C-alpha positions as CSV (number, residue, x, y, z in Angstrom):
1,M,-11.1,-5.2,-21.1
2,A,-13.9,-4.4,-18.7
3,D,-13.2,-2.4,-15.5
4,A,-14.2,-5.4,-13.3
5,E,-11.7,-7.6,-15.1
6,K,-9.0,-5.0,-14.8
7,H,-9.6,-4.6,-11.0
8,S,-9.5,-8.4,-10.7
9,C,-6.2,-8.5,-12.6
10,V,-4.6,-5.8,-10.4
11,S,-5.9,-7.4,-7.2
12,R,-4.4,-10.8,-8.2
13,H,-1.0,-9.3,-8.6
14,K,-0.6,-7.6,-5.3
15,R,2.6,-8.6,-3.6
16,S,4.3,-8.3,-0.2
17,A,5.5,-4.9,1.1
18,T,9.2,-5.8,0.8
19,I,10.8,-4.4,-2.3
20,G,14.2,-5.9,-3.1
21,V,16.5,-5.5,-6.0
22,G,16.0,-7.2,-9.3
23,A,18.3,-10.1,-8.7
24,D,16.5,-10.9,-5.5
25,K,13.1,-10.8,-7.1
26,S,14.2,-12.9,-10.1
27,R,15.5,-15.6,-7.6
28,F,12.2,-15.4,-5.9
29,V,10.4,-16.5,-9.1
30,N,13.3,-18.8,-10.0
31,I,14.3,-17.0,-13.1
32,L,17.7,-15.6,-14.1
33,P,17.8,-11.8,-14.0
34,S,18.7,-11.6,-17.7
35,T,15.8,-13.9,-18.6
36,L,13.4,-11.8,-16.6
37,M,14.6,-8.7,-18.4
38,S,14.2,-10.4,-21.7
39,R,10.6,-11.4,-21.0
40,F,9.7,-7.8,-20.0
41,F,11.4,-6.5,-23.2
42,R,9.6,-9.0,-25.4
43,A,6.3,-8.1,-23.8
44,E,7.2,-4.4,-24.6
45,L,7.0,-3.5,-20.8
46,P,9.3,-1.2,-19.0
47,A,12.3,-2.9,-17.3
48,P,11.6,-4.7,-14.0
49,K,14.1,-2.3,-12.4
50,R,11.9,0.6,-13.3
51,Y,9.0,-1.0,-11.5
52,L,11.2,-1.7,-8.5
53,S,12.7,1.8,-8.3
54,L,9.4,3.5,-8.4
55,A,8.0,1.1,-5.9
56,R,10.8,2.0,-3.5
57,L,10.0,5.7,-4.1
58,I,6.4,5.1,-3.2
59,R,7.6,3.7,0.2
60,A,9.9,6.7,0.5
61,A,7.1,9.2,-0.2
62,R,4.9,7.4,2.4
63,L,7.7,7.6,5.0
64,F,8.3,11.3,4.2
65,E,4.7,11.9,5.3
66,N,6.2,11.7,8.9
67,P,7.8,15.1,9.4
68,G,10.1,13.6,12.1
69,L,11.9,11.4,9.6
70,S,15.0,13.0,7.9
71,V,16.2,12.1,4.4
72,A,19.0,10.1,6.0
73,R,16.5,8.1,8.2
74,V,14.3,7.3,5.2
75,A,17.3,6.3,3.1
76,N,18.5,4.0,6.0
77,H,15.0,2.5,6.5
78,L,14.8,1.6,2.8
79,D,18.3,0.0,2.8
80,Y,20.0,2.5,0.5
81,S,23.8,2.3,1.1
82,S,23.8,6.0,2.1
83,P,21.7,9.1,2.1
84,Q,23.7,10.3,-0.9
85,S,22.8,7.1,-2.8
86,F,19.2,7.7,-2.1
87,G,19.6,11.3,-3.3
88,R,21.2,10.1,-6.5
89,H,18.3,7.6,-7.0
90,V,15.6,10.3,-6.5
91,R,17.5,12.7,-8.9
92,T,17.9,10.1,-11.5
93,V,14.4,8.7,-11.5
94,M,12.3,11.8,-10.6
95,K,14.6,14.6,-11.8
96,M,14.4,16.4,-8.5
97,S,16.2,16.6,-5.2
98,P,15.0,14.5,-2.2
99,V,13.7,17.7,-0.5
100,K,11.7,18.7,-3.5
101,F,10.4,15.1,-3.8
102,R,9.3,15.2,-0.2
103,S,7.3,18.4,-0.7
104,T,5.9,17.2,-4.1
105,Y,4.7,13.7,-3.4
106,D,3.0,11.9,-0.5
107,G,2.5,8.2,-0.6
108,Q,-0.8,8.4,-2.4
109,G,0.5,10.9,-5.0
110,M,3.5,8.7,-5.7
111,L,1.3,5.6,-6.0
112,Q,-0.8,7.6,-8.6
113,F,2.4,8.5,-10.4
114,F,3.4,4.8,-10.5
115,R,-0.1,3.8,-11.8
116,T,0.0,6.5,-14.5
117,E,3.5,5.6,-15.6
118,L,3.8,1.9,-15.3
119,I,0.4,0.2,-14.8
120,L,-2.4,2.0,-16.8
121,P,-0.5,2.2,-20.2
122,Y,0.3,-1.5,-20.0
123,L,-2.7,-2.9,-18.2
124,D,-3.9,-5.3,-21.0
125,V,-0.4,-6.8,-21.2
126,L,0.2,-7.0,-17.5
127,C,-3.1,-8.9,-16.9
128,V,-1.9,-11.7,-19.1
129,F,1.9,-11.4,-18.5
130,R,3.4,-14.5,-16.7
131,P,7.2,-14.1,-16.8
132,S,7.7,-17.3,-14.9
133,A,5.4,-19.3,-17.1
134,A,7.1,-18.6,-20.4
135,Y,8.4,-21.6,-22.2
136,P,12.0,-21.7,-23.6
137,G,12.1,-21.6,-27.4
138,W,13.4,-25.1,-27.7
139,I,10.4,-26.6,-25.8
140,P,7.1,-26.6,-27.7
141,K,4.1,-25.2,-25.9
142,P,1.8,-28.0,-24.7
143,E,-1.7,-28.4,-26.1
144,S,-4.5,-28.0,-23.6
145,G,-4.7,-31.7,-22.9
146,E,-0.9,-32.2,-22.6
147,S,-0.3,-29.6,-19.8
148,S,-1.4,-32.0,-17.1
149,R,0.8,-34.7,-18.4
150,L,3.9,-32.4,-18.5
151,R,3.3,-31.4,-14.8
152,E,3.6,-35.1,-13.9
153,L,7.1,-35.3,-15.4
């Protein structure tokens, strides 16, 4: 895949700044959470929850760039149930304490980590991956001329 195509693909998939939990996002695309997980699994992609958890940590790293914000304020801003919950999340995902995370990553560094872990290794798959456009196994995929007729139904 050419670099221009990859850039175009990534640009098409930019989303809003809000990062909810998996069930919220699956409702947004009108897919059951288990179906969404299955489609990621079949495409051999990391779980949607992995994308969401690292995306939340990108926002946390960006907020930590403000030295006036405490761990508790960042946790509250990102809607964690408590600072302890945020700390558990950082320890589980990044294998470090929130204080170490703050000193290790800024927003740009965490974004680079996200790209390296979840985007670049899967770029070819992500550019064609359409989890909401998948057909159930019991419905045959339409031929190119049939798709407009099915939309009318």
